[in-house]
C-alpha positions in Angstrom: 83.8 108.1 134.1 86.0 104.9 134.3 88.1 104.1 131.3 86.9 101.5 128.9 88.4 98.1 128.0 88.4 96.4 124.5 86.4 93.5 125.9 83.6 95.6 127.2 80.4 96.2 125.3 80.8 100.0 125.8 84.4 99.8 124.5 83.4 97.8 121.4 80.5 100.3 120.7 82.9 103.3 121.0 85.4 101.6 118.7 82.6 100.9 116.1 81.5 104.6 116.3 85.0 105.9 115.8 85.7 103.5 112.9 82.4 104.1 111.1 82.5 107.9 111.5 86.1 108.5 110.4 85.6 105.7 107.8 83.0 107.9 106.0 85.7 110.5 105.5 88.4 108.0 104.4 85.9 106.0 102.2 84.8 109.2 100.5 88.3 110.1 99.4 88.9 106.7 97.8 85.5 106.3 96.2 86.0 109.7 94.6 89.1 108.4 92.8 87.3 105.6 91.0 84.5 108.0 90.0 86.8 110.5 88.3 86.6 109.2 84.7 82.7 109.2 84.8 82.6 112.6 86.5 84.9 114.0 83.8 82.7 112.7 81.0 79.4 113.7 82.5 80.4 117.2 83.7 82.7 117.9 80.7 85.9 118.7 82.6 89.6 118.5 82.0 92.2 116.9 84.2 92.6 120.0 86.4 88.9 119.8 87.3 89.3 116.1 88.3 92.2 117.0 90.5 90.1 119.6 92.2 87.4 117.1 92.9 89.9 115.3 95.0 92.0 118.2 96.2 89.1 120.5 97.1 88.1 118.1 99.8 91.7 117.5 100.9 92.5 121.2 100.9 89.9 122.2 103.5 90.4 119.0 105.5 94.2 119.5 105.8 93.8 123.2 106.5 91.2 122.8 109.3 91.8 119.4 110.9 94.0 121.0 113.5 91.1 123.3 114.4 88.9 120.3 114.6 91.3 118.6 117.0 91.5 121.6 119.2 87.8 122.1 119.2 87.3 118.6 120.4 89.8 119.1 123.2 88.1 122.3 124.2 84.3 121.7 123.7 84.2 117.9 124.0 85.3 115.3 121.5 82.0 113.5 121.3 80.1 116.7 120.7 82.4 118.0 117.9 82.6 114.6 116.3 78.8 114.5 116.2 78.6 117.9 114.6 81.1 116.8 112.0 79.2 113.6 111.1 75.9 115.6 110.7 77.6 118.2 108.5 79.3 115.5 106.4 75.9 114.0 105.7 74.5 117.3 104.4 77.5 118.2 102.3 77.6 114.7 100.8 74.0 115.2 99.7 75.0 118.5 98.1 77.8 116.8 96.2 75.4 114.2 95.0 73.1 116.7 93.4 75.8 118.9 91.8 74.9 120.0 88.3 78.4 121.4 87.3 82.0 120.7 88.2 82.2 124.1 90.0 79.3 123.1 92.3 80.8 119.7 92.9 84.2 121.1 93.9 82.5 123.6 96.2 80.5 120.7 97.8 83.8 118.8 98.2 85.4 121.7 100.0 82.5 121.8 102.4 82.8 118.1 102.9 86.4 118.7 103.9 85.3 121.2 106.6 83.0 118.6 108.1 85.6 115.9 107.9 88.0 118.2 109.7 85.7 118.1 112.7 85.0 114.3 112.8 88.4 112.8 111.8 90.6 113.9 114.7 87.8 113.3 117.2 87.5 109.7 116.4 91.1 108.8 117.3 91.2 111.2 120.2 88.1 109.6 121.7 89.9 106.2 121.7 93.1 107.6 123.2 91.2 109.4 126.0 88.6 106.7 126.7 90.5 103.4 126.8 92.8 102.1 129.5 96.5 102.6 128.5 97.2 98.9 127.9 94.3 98.6 125.5 94.9 101.8 123.5 97.3 100.3 121.0 94.9 97.4 120.3 92.1 99.9 119.8 94.2 102.1 117.5 95.3 99.0 115.6 91.7 98.0 115.0 90.9 101.6 114.1 93.8 101.9 111.6 93.1 98.4 110.2 89.5 99.1 109.5 90.3 102.6 108.1 92.9 100.9 105.9 90.1 98.7 104.6 88.0 101.8 104.0 90.9 103.4 102.1 91.7 100.4 100.0 88.2 98.9 99.9 86.5 102.1 98.9 87.3 101.7 95.2 85.3 98.4 95.0 82.3 99.9 96.7 82.8 103.0 94.6 83.2 101.0 91.4 79.9 99.2 92.0 78.1 102.5 92.9 79.7 104.4 90.0 78.8 101.6 87.6 75.2 102.6 88.4 75.6 106.4 88.9 78.6 108.3 90.2 76.3 110.4 92.4 75.6 107.3 94.6 79.2 107.5 95.7 78.2 110.6 97.7 74.6 109.5 98.6 76.1 106.5 100.5 77.3 108.8 103.3 73.8 109.7 104.3 72.6 106.3 105.7 76.1 105.7 107.1 75.9 109.0 109.0 72.6 108.1 110.5 74.1 104.8 111.9 77.1 106.7 113.4 74.9 109.3 115.1 72.7 106.5 116.6 75.8 104.7 118.0 77.3 107.9 119.3 74.5 108.4 121.8 76.1 106.1 124.4 79.7 107.2 123.8 81.5 108.8 126.8 82.4 112.5 126.5 86.0 113.6 127.1 87.7 117.0 126.9 90.9 118.7 127.9 90.3 120.8 131.1 93.3 122.9 130.3 92.5 123.6 126.7 92.7 127.3 125.7 89.6 129.2 124.8 91.5 131.5 122.4 91.2 130.8 118.7 94.4 131.3 116.6 92.7 133.3 113.9 95.9 134.3 111.9 97.0 130.7 111.7 93.4 129.7 110.8 93.6 132.1 107.8 97.2 131.5 106.7 97.1 127.7 106.6 94.4 127.4 103.9 95.9 130.4 102.0 99.3 128.6 101.8 97.8 125.2 100.9 95.3 126.7 98.4 98.0 128.8 96.7 100.4 125.8 96.4 97.6 123.5 95.1 96.4 126.0 92.5 99.8 126.6 91.2 100.7 122.9 90.9 97.4 122.0 89.3 97.3 124.9 86.8 101.0 124.8 85.8 100.8 121.9 83.3 98.2 123.8 81.2 99.3 127.4 81.7 103.0 127.3 82.4 104.8 130.1 84.2 102.5 133.0 84.1 101.0 135.4 86.7 98.0 133.1 87.4 100.4 130.3 88.5 103.4 132.1 89.8 101.5 134.6 91.8 99.6 132.1 94.0 102.8 130.2 94.5 104.5 133.3 95.9 101.5 134.0 98.1 101.6 130.5 99.4 105.3 130.8 100.3 104.7 134.1 102.1 101.7 132.7 104.0 103.6 129.5 105.0 106.5 131.6 106.4 104.1 133.9 108.2 102.3 130.8 109.6 105.5 129.4 111.1 106.6 132.8 112.6 103.2 133.5 114.1 102.9 130.0 115.6 106.3 130.2 117.2 105.4 133.6 118.8 101.7 132.9 119.7 100.6 132.4 123.3 97.9 130.0 122.1 99.2 128.5 118.8 97.1 126.2 116.6 100.1 124.0 116.2 101.9 123.6 119.6 105.6 124.1 118.7 106.7 122.1 121.8 105.4 118.9 120.3 107.9 119.2 117.5 110.7 119.5 120.1 110.2 115.7 120.5 112.4 114.2 117.8 110.3 111.1 117.5 107.1 113.1 117.0 108.8 115.2 114.3 110.4 112.2 112.4 107.3 110.1 112.5 105.3 112.9 111.0 107.9 113.2 108.2 107.5 109.5 107.6 103.7 110.1 107.5 104.3 112.8 104.9 106.3 110.5 102.7 104.1 107.4 103.0 100.8 109.1 102.5 102.0 111.2 99.6 102.9 107.9 97.9 99.6 106.2 98.8 97.4 109.1 97.6 99.3 109.6 94.4 99.4 105.8 93.6 95.7 105.2 94.3 94.8 108.3 92.2 96.8 107.2 89.2 95.9 103.5 89.6 92.2 104.2 89.4 92.5 106.3 86.2 95.1 104.0 84.6 93.1 100.8 85.0 90.0 102.4 83.5 91.4 104.6 80.8 94.5 102.7 79.7 93.7 99.1 80.6 90.0 99.5 79.7 88.6 98.0 82.9 85.1 98.9 84.3 84.9 101.0 87.5 84.0 97.8 89.4 86.9 95.9 88.0 89.3 98.8 88.7 88.0 99.0 92.3 88.1 95.2 92.8 91.8 95.2 91.9 92.7 96.6 95.3 90.5 94.3 97.4 93.4 92.2 98.6 94.8 95.2 100.4 91.5 95.3 102.4 91.6 91.6 103.4 95.3 91.7 104.4 94.8 94.8 106.5 91.7 93.4 108.2 93.6 90.3 109.3 97.0 91.8 110.1 96.9 95.5 111.0 95.8 95.0 114.7 98.3 92.2 115.1 101.1 94.4 114.0 99.8 97.0 116.4 100.3 94.5 119.2 103.8 93.7 117.9 104.7 97.3 118.1 103.3 97.5 121.6 105.5 94.6 122.8 108.7 95.0 120.8 108.7 98.7 119.5 107.5 100.3 116.3 110.8 100.5 114.5 111.0 96.9 113.1 107.4 96.7 111.7 107.8 100.2 110.3 111.0 99.3 108.5 109.6 96.1 107.1 106.4 97.8 106.1 108.0 100.7 104.2 110.4 98.2 102.5 107.4 96.1 101.3 105.5 99.2 100.3 108.4 100.4 98.2 108.6 96.9 96.6 104.9 96.8 95.8 104.9 100.2 94.2 107.9 99.3 92.1 106.2 96.2 90.9 103.1 98.1 89.8 105.4 100.7 88.1 106.4 97.9 85.6 102.9 97.1 84.5 102.3 97.4 80.7 99.4 99.3 79.0 97.1 96.3 79.2 98.2 94.3 82.3 97.3 90.8 83.3 95.8 91.1 86.8 97.2 87.9 88.3 100.8 88.4 87.3 101.3 92.1 86.7 99.0 93.8 89.2 98.1 91.4 92.1 101.7 90.7 93.3 102.2 94.5 93.8 98.8 94.9 95.5 99.5 92.0 97.9 102.9 93.4 98.8 101.4 96.8 99.4 98.8 95.3 101.6 101.4 93.6 103.7 103.4 96.8 104.0 100.5 98.9 105.0 99.5 96.4 107.7 102.9 96.7 109.2 103.1 100.5 109.0 99.7 102.1 109.9 99.2 101.1 113.6 102.8 101.7 114.7 102.9 105.0 112.8 99.7 106.3 114.4 100.4 104.9 117.8 103.9 106.3 118.0 102.7 109.8 117.1 100.1 109.7 119.9 102.5 108.1 122.4 105.0 111.0 121.8 102.4 113.6 122.9 101.0 114.1 126.4 97.5 112.6 126.9 95.8 116.0 127.3 97.1 117.0 123.8 95.8 113.8 122.1 93.4 115.7 119.9 96.0 118.1 118.8 98.6 115.4 118.1 96.0 113.5 116.2 95.0 116.6 114.3 98.7 117.4 113.4 99.3 113.8 112.1 96.0 113.8 110.1 96.9 117.2 108.7 100.3 116.0 107.6 98.8 112.9 105.9 96.1 114.9 104.2 98.6 117.6 103.1 100.8 114.9 101.7 98.0 113.6 99.6 97.0 117.1 98.5 100.5 117.9 97.3 101.0 114.5 95.6 97.8 114.7 93.6 98.5 118.3 92.6 102.2 117.7 91.8 102.3 114.3 90.2 100.5 115.2 86.9 102.9 118.1 86.6 105.9 115.9 87.3 105.0 113.2 84.8 103.7 115.6 82.1 100.0 114.8 82.1 97.6 117.7 81.5 94.3 118.8 79.8 92.4 116.0 78.2 95.3 113.7 78.0 93.8 111.7 80.8 91.4 110.3 78.2 94.2 108.9 76.0 95.2 105.4 77.0 98.9 105.4 76.1 99.4 108.8 77.6 97.8 107.7 80.9 99.9 104.5 81.0 103.2 106.3 80.5 102.3 108.9 83.2 101.1 106.1 85.6 104.4 104.2 85.4 106.4 107.4 86.1 104.2 108.3 89.0 104.5 104.9 90.5 108.3 105.1 90.5 108.1 108.5 92.2 105.8 107.1 94.8 108.1 104.2 95.4 110.9 106.7 95.9 108.8 108.6 98.5 108.2 105.5 100.6 111.9 104.7 100.4 112.6 108.1 102.0 110.2 107.0 104.8 112.2 103.9 105.2 115.4 105.9 105.6 113.8 108.3 108.1 112.6 105.4 110.2 116.1 103.9 110.1 117.6 107.1 111.3 115.6 107.4 114.5 116.2 104.7 117.1 114.2 103.5 120.1 110.7 103.8 118.6 108.2 102.3 120.9 104.4 102.8 120.6 104.0 101.5 124.1 105.9 104.2 125.8 106.1 107.9 125.6 109.3 108.7 123.7 111.5 111.3 125.2 
């Protein structure tokens, strides 16, 4: 089948399918943040329970997204993407009817499994289906719209949560129907050389390592150093070491070690780790801070981040084109510098901030920074990998970003001393929020330094 162009009706339809499908997964994560205070009150849970509402989803997504990418390469990206969308609809309905925090966390973990199938497929379909000169534009549009989903999710979530927090999950059902309808005309693509062997040891070890680490970090503030926290941490370390050893020796690894022989691929994934840890941690704490400390409604808290959505809608694809023409290094350096500045501004907000002077400037600066970073970051990762490993490269980068968020949300409350039911006390939340924002600013600054250290970044060429 001939490759698609951005100006073709078929190309626009495929782009819409990829954006809406993966947008469900991104939107769901951000909507959940703004729903947390209401979920905590209605289901009578402490901070650890709220962390698991977010991290249960991220845990299975981060653990299995590589499998989703390889399944798409092997069985067909359109087919696996469609299965993921259908499963996401069903598990979202389960989350919406959850009577207890345990059922909700379980449903969120199943949602993560579904998202692991659809998320890498969306980007891999674009990489495999568009002509080379249009790929960066398509990726720029994809990242820009997903940035809107990530940042705009809270306002939609705030409106829905203001009615009933369960609507934040029901919304995925009609969205999924639209995506499946659009998917009918999408071209199929797969890797003819993809292995048919499944890396079972890695498939088991990855979630064990991430689950053990997440459990330990989440439980530590309440329980301290005891068997129930130290034990899982030890198991996580052992599983992580075993995962690396097995992957390096496996004939059919889940994570292809040769990809990491490319210095650009490795460094850009480290930048992804730093940036997305900061984003996940900051959005988590911002949603709780604005509602609990500042006393804003869910809708007001969600609306606070709307400027990020508008800025990314206008600028993200343009900076993708800039990266194609001039290289990714300059926009990534400028973007990480602006992100650091925006987070630092938000870190200085008082317990009861004035939106126009103490919140909005930081939000706008973050929006500008994200617009400069997202498309070059994603495009450079894919350009550093061979075309036939697009699904795997996308899966690795997605796994890195999700793992970053998982660790940040598990570790930040521990790092800033917030635990138990303290998340319901305004001044405690405000203090923890400010400390967490400084930490997030420091993480993005590390991303800036990593970008500075690697030269010759170009999203238009395959880095050597």
